[in-house]
N, C-alpha and C positions, 0 to 999 in steps of 0.2 A: 478528886475529881474540880477540875478547875471549871467554875464555872462562868469564866469574861473566852472561853473558847463552845460556848452555846451557841448555835445559828437562830438569831432571832429571837436573843432572851426577851424583847418588851414581846412581842406578838405571841409567845407562848402564853407571857402572865397573862396576858388579855383574855387569851382563852379563855382561862382557867379563872377566868375572873367574869368571865360572859356566861359561860359552866353552871354558874351559880342560877341565872334566870329558868332557866329549864328546870332547874333541881329543886326550884323555888315552886314550879307549878307541878311539878311529879309529887313533893311533898303535900301541898294543897288538897289535889285529886284523891292519893292515898291516904292523905288523915278525912278525905269528905265516902273516901268508900268503904274506911274501917267502921267507922263514927255514923256514916251515913250523913246523907244532904241533908239535914233537917234542919227546924229550922234554929238548932241549937248551932251551927257550924259555922249561919252568917250570922250570929250574937258571940260569938268565943274573941273576941282579940287578942288570944295568944296567940290564936296561927294567924291572924293577919299582923301581926308584930310581928313575925318571923319573916312571913313575906314582904312584909318591908325592906325590916334589914338586909334578907338575903337579896332582891332584889332591886333593891339602893349598893347595894356593894358590888353588884354584879353591873352593874349601870355607869355607877362616879369609876371603879377601876377598871374596867374594860375599856372606858373612854381617856381614861390619863395615863395608862399603859398602853394603848393603841396607838395614842397618838404624838407620845413621847418619842421621836428619833432627834 
């Protein structure tokens, strides 16, 4: 498979990066549904660390590959 022949390779890559944002929100909602939206989820720093990394990579990667032309 020759990757040079893919149409709009930067747009495909940016789309995958942007997909991390709704995936992070789905993770947060799923975590809340499984463990309950109680006071513990508001204080669980590990959940927010995962969300910040996923949203950060989604925004930065999407902007970098979305504007690379």
